[in-house]
N, C-alpha and C positions, 0 to 999 in steps of 0.2 A: 568882430573884436578881436584884440590884440593884447600884448603882455601889457601889464600895470606900469604906473609911472615909477614907482618905486623901483623895480626891477630895470626898467629901462634907464634909469638915473646911475643905477648901481652899475649897469653895463656899460654906459659912459663915462664913469669914472674909471670903473679898470681899464677901459680902452685907451684912457688918456695917460693914465700911471704906465701902464705896460708899454706906450709908445715912449714915454720919456724914459724909463729904464732902460730899453733897448738901445736908444741913442745914446744915453751916457755910459752904458757898457761897452759902447765900441772904441769908447776914449777913456776909461778907466785910468786916473792917474794920482799922482801924491796929492795934487792941488784939491781933486773933486772926490776923494776916497769918502770923506765922511757925507756928501750929497749922496754917494751911490747906497750907503748905509742907511739912509732917512728914506731913500727911494724904495730901499728893499722891505723896510718895515712897513712902509705906505702901501707897498703891493700884497703886504701878507693881510694887511687891514680890509683891501677892495677883493681878496679872494673870499674872506668872511662875509662881506657885505652881498656879493653876488650870492653866495652860497643859501644865505638867509632869505634874500630875496626872491630865488627860484624855488624855495621850498615853501614860502606863502603865496606866491604869486596866482590869483582866484583863475586867472585863463589858463596858465601853463598847467597847475594841478587837474583842469579839468579834460586834460588832452591823454590820448593812450598813453598807457602805462608804459608800453615799448620805447616811446618819442620821450619821455620824460628821464627813464631809466639811460637812453642812450647819450642824453644830455650830461645826466651826473655821472656816467662813466668817462666821459670825455672831458668835463671840467675837475674830476677826481686825476686822471691821468695827469693834468696839466697843473694840478697843485702838486701833486709828487714828486714829478719833474723839477718842479723848480725848487721844491725843498731839498732835494737832492743837490741839485746846483747850488743851491746855497750853502748845503753842509761841506760840498766839497771844495766851492771855492769860495773862501772868506774874502772880502773884500783886498785886504794885503796881498793875497795871493794871484786875486783879478788884477789887481793894480802892477804886479811885477812880471805877470806872464800873458798880457792883454790876448795874444796871438791864440796861446792856450785856452783862455777864457771863451774865448769867442767860439773856437772847436765844440768845448763842453756845452755853451749856450745852445748849440743846433738843436738837440731833442727838445728843449723847453720850447724852441719856435717851432717847432714841427707839431708839437701838442696843441700849442696855442692856436696855430693854423686850423687844426681840425675843430677845435673849441667854435671858433669864429666861424666856421664853414657851418657850423650844426646851428649856432646861433643867427645866422642870416638866412639859412634854408628852415628851418622849424619855426623860428621865432619873428622872421622878418626885420629883424634887428640889423643894421649894417653900420660898422664901426666907422 
């Protein structure tokens, strides 16, 4: 057995949105700043979708509590790092200092990598 279709779809959506925002974040400029705002909102919606799907996935909730707890911790750490980054780096600031933004976004990337490693190893889902 494996994760359900809803969680798999939520993870696919999240991976796609995250990939798009990372690409755009590397070139935030006045002409695409509004798109960056839209993508940030979309990413927040994906966080909510993945979180809800994780909590109700039949296969995942049947796994050992330690495994589920680790996934929740990694996901929560990613969400927190992303929230801090968005609070500290509004789009205007990211647009005006793209190099500084890249440095500031690294902790989010590290938390993302840890979460996706857990997803691949424990859930068998590869983005």
